[in-house]
N, C-alpha and C positions, 0 to 999 in steps of 0.2 A: 536379548531384550529389544534391540533395534528392529530385528525381523518381526517380532510380535507386535510392536507398535505400528510398524509399516503395514502389517496385515490388517490391523484395526482401521487405520486411516484409509486404506483401499476400500474397505467395506463402508466407511462413512461416505466416501465419494459415490459409491454404487447405490447406497441406501439412504441418502441424505433426506429424502422425503418421509422416511419412517421414524416413529418415535423411539429411537434406539436408547435403551437405558444403560446406565453404568454397568449393571450386572451383565447385560448382554455383551457389551464391549469387553469386559474383563474375561468373559467366557471365550470370546474369540482369541484373546491373547493367552488363554490358559493360565491366568493369574487370579489371585484373590482380588477383590475390588480395591482394597486398601493399597496393596502392592502395585496393582495396575495403575491407579491414579498417580502414585508417587513416581513410577517409572515414566509414565506418559508425560508428566510435567517436566521431569528432568531432561527429556529428549526434545520436547517441542516448546517448552517455555510457558505452557498454559494447560488448563484442565481439558479432559476429553469433551466435556459439555460445551465449553467455549470454542473448542476447535470445530465441533460439529456445527455450531451456530455460524461460525465464520464460513464454513463450506456452503451452508444454505444461502447465506447472503451473497456469496460469490456466484453461486448458481443463479440467483435472482438477477444479478448484474448481467450475466450472459443472456438470460431469457428476455430481459428488457431490450437488449440490443439485437438479438437474432430472431425475435418473434414479434407478432402484433398482439399478443395476449394482453389482457387488461392487468392492471396492477393487482386487482383483487384475485384474478385467476392465478397469477404468478405466486401470490402469497400462499394460496392453498397448495400449489404445485411443489413448493419448497418446504412444506411441512408446517406452515403456520395456520392456526385455526381462526385467527383474528386479523383481517386486513389492516386494521388500525394499529395493532401491535407491530405487524410487519413493517408498515410505513415508517413508524416512529423509530424502530430499531435500524432500518435501512438508512434513514436520514442521519441518525446519530453516528452510524458506523462508516458510511460512505462520504458523508459531509454534505450531501445534497439529496433532495427527495427523489423517489423513483421516477416521477414524471420528468423532473428536470434532468436527471441522468440520461434518460432516453432522448430528450431534446438536445442535450449537448453532444450526443453521439454524432449529430449532424454538423455541429459547429466547433467542437473542441473545447478545451478548458479555458475559461476567461482568466485574464490576469488577476491575481489575488490583490485585493486592496483592503488593508487592515490598519488600525491605528498603531503607531510605534509604541513599543513597550516602554514604560517609565517607572521610576521608583528607585529605591536604594538597594533592594534585594535582587539585583541582576548580575549575572556572570556571563561568561562566554565559553564557546567551544571552538576549537580549530583543529585541523589535521589534514592529512593527505588521503586521497582516495585512489586505490589501485584495483585493477581487474586482471583476470587472466588475459593472455594475448588473444586479440580478436581483430578481424577486419571489419567488423560491424560498427559504424559510428553510433555512439550512444549519448543519451542525456541521463545524468545521475542526480537522483534526489537523496539528500542526506537529511533525515527528519528526526525530530525529537518528540516522543509521545509520553503519555502518563501511564502506559501499560505496555506489555510485551506484544500486543496486537496492533499492527499498523492500521489504525482506523480513525475516523473522524478527522478533525482539523489538528494538525501538529502544532505543538507549542512553538516550534521554530523549524525552518527548513532552508537548506541551501540547494540551489539548482545549478549544476555545472554541465556545460556541453563538453563531454569527455571527462577524463580523469584529471586529477590535479589537486590543488589545495582548496579547502573550504574554510569559512569562518562564520560563526553565528555570534553576534555581539550583544544580544539582549535575551538571554534565557533566564527565567526565574530560578532563584536559589532552590535547590532540592535534589531529590533522587529521581531521575528520569530514565527513559530507554531510547537509545539511538538505533535507527533503522535506515538502511540504504537500499535503493533499487536503481538499476540501470535499465533503460528502455531504448529500443532502437529508434532512430530518427530518419532512416531512409529505407526505401523498398518495403514499406509496411504492407501487410495484408490489408486490402480494402475493407475487409470484414473486421470491425473493431473487436468483436468477441474472440477472434482468433489470435489477437496480440498477447504475447506473454512477456514477462520480464526476461531480459537477457542474462543479467546477473543480479544477485542480491546479497545482503549481509543481514542475517537474522538479528532481531532485537537483542541488545545487551545493555545492562545497567550502566549509567554514568552519573557521577555526582558533580553537580554544578555548585560552585561556591561564589557567593556574592563578592563582586569586586575582583574576581580572578578569572583568567582564561585557562581552561583545562584542555590538554591535548588528547584527542581521541582519534587515532588513525582508523581508517575503514578499509578492509580488504574484502572485496566482493568475490563471489563464487557462483557457479551455476546453481539453479534452484534444485531443491531436494524434495522428496515426497513428504518429509516431516516438517517442511516450512509451512507456516500459516498462510492461508490465502490472503492476498493484499486486498483490503476492502476499500481503500481510497479509490478515486476514479482514475486509476492508473493500472496497467499501461494502456487500457483500451481507448481512452479519450485524448491521450497525448499524441497528436498527429502532426506536430510541428517539425520542421527542419530548421537547423541553425540559420539565423538571419544572415550570417556572413556568407553562406554558401547556397542558400535556397534558389536564388535567381540563376546561378550558373550551373546547378547540378542537374544534368539531364537524366540522372537515375532516381530522382525524387519519386516517391511511391505513387503508383497510379491511383487516381481517385482522390488525391489529397486536396483539401481546401484550406486556405488560410483564413481563419476566423478573424473578423475585423476587431474583435475585442482582445485579441491576444497581444501580450507584450513580447515582441521579438527584437527589441532594440539591444539587448545585452546577451552575451553568451554565458554569463555567470550572475545569478541573482540570489539574494537571500531574503527570506520572509518568515514571519511567525504568525500563528493564527489564534483563533478563539479570543479575540479582543486583545491579543498580545503582539500582533504582527508588526513587522519591523522594517526591513530595509530593501530598497530596490535601486 
């Protein structure tokens, strides 16, 4: 089953600009449509259609960074018939518009500024983050989303320079999905579109209870073919080095620029988004 799903995903990456139907994808897997959908969701955490959409938007991110194509041309290139629909979906999924995403490739991600979450129905999450052994210094994002797809603005996010403990203190009561990604912070490829996650942990459900702090440890691993593409503006636009070592590090990546808007005062920050943002 795993091999069949991987075969379909490989075809999605190769033919993302084509209107692939569920029936075609099921034929690639040599399964019935119903069985294919069920197996695909059990392995990837989402439906074939949503996975294909994520690939298209991920490809659009790359085209915005590595070409001078217009947003309209890119929308057609990745399989959309309406530039307006493409721009709306890109903005909702990536968190910023296509034009701003391209602009920030020159400047990096600005420090998030959102109002602190308030109310009675708030809980918390805490835990430890571990990764396989590596000599690559990393920055880790532990984020909470309302779906299995890491897209849009997270409800809450902890940012750590390296592994260790995280804590989110203002997460709304409910069932959410936690996702974690580690990106390199030194010796980056000067071409943002070539930057990939070093490690990640695929989305998993977590129940947040008002007035309580739930423990959710995170174990990161190397990326797999069956992992959903990350639609947030990561890791392409995270070009920071840790503030404590940037000045002294002669190995900082070539072509790196420190954006004036970035918050580099702390090596561990937490925040939440979509009018729920929280702590720095």
